C-alpha positions in Angstrom: 1.6 -1.6 -2.3 1.5 -5.2 -0.2 -1.5 -6.4 1.1 -3.0 -5.1 4.1 -6.1 -6.1 6.1 -8.7 -3.5 6.7 -8.9 -4.7 10.4 -5.1 -3.6 10.7 -6.0 -0.4 9.3 -8.5 0.4 11.9 -8.0 3.5 14.3 -4.6 4.2 12.8 -3.3 7.8 13.0 -3.4 9.6 9.4 -0.6 12.2 8.9 0.5 14.0 5.9 4.2 14.2 4.8 5.2 17.1 7.2 4.4 15.1 9.8 1.0 16.9 10.7 -1.4 14.8 12.2 -4.9 14.9 10.2 -6.9 12.5 12.3 -7.6 8.8 12.7 -8.9 6.6 10.5 -12.3 5.4 10.6 -13.5 3.6 8.0 -12.6 3.0 4.2 -14.7 3.4 1.1 -14.5 0.7 -1.8 -15.5 0.8 -5.2 -18.2 -1.8 -5.5 -17.7 -1.9 -9.5 -13.9 -2.6 -9.2 -13.2 -3.6 -5.7 -10.6 -1.0 -5.2 -10.5 1.4 -2.1 -11.4 4.9 -3.2 -11.2 7.0 0.2 -10.1 6.9 3.8 -13.0 8.1 6.0 -11.1 10.0 8.9 -12.2 11.3 12.3 -10.0 14.8 12.1 -8.1 15.8 14.9 -9.3 18.6 17.1 -6.9 21.3 15.8 -7.5 20.5 12.3 -8.7 23.2 9.8 -10.9 21.0 7.4 -11.8 23.6 5.1 -9.8 22.1 2.5 -11.1 18.7 2.9 -14.4 16.9 1.6 -16.5 16.7 4.4 -19.3 14.1 5.3 -20.7 15.0 8.5 -18.0 14.9 11.3 -15.7 13.0 9.1 -13.4 14.1 6.2 -12.7 12.1 3.2 -9.1 11.6 1.7 -8.9 9.9 -1.5 -7.0 6.6 -1.4 -4.4 7.6 -4.2 -3.0 10.5 -1.8 -1.8 7.5 0.5 1.9 7.1 0.3 2.9 4.8 3.1 1.0 2.6 5.8 3.1 1.3 8.7 2.6 2.2 12.3 0.8 5.4 10.7 -0.9 6.1 7.5 1.1 8.7 5.5 -0.5 10.9 2.8 0.2 13.5 0.3 -2.2 16.6 0.6 -1.1 17.9 -2.4 -3.3 14.8 -4.2 -6.4 15.0 -2.4 
């Protein structure tokens, strides 16, 4: 994956491979030891059933390894969560 500024990721829509909206990217979590992104912190869409996600307060967390594409939206594979 090419280099992308974290600032450009802010407030991007996150969708799954089927085109369903998951929510809006709120923040990212970085592994301090490696410097690699470890998780996306997402404000879930109102209609999203969050029961299958790791939750932290009002946000859901998705492992960065689930990211398949970053363009106008962020596409994640829910099978890799």
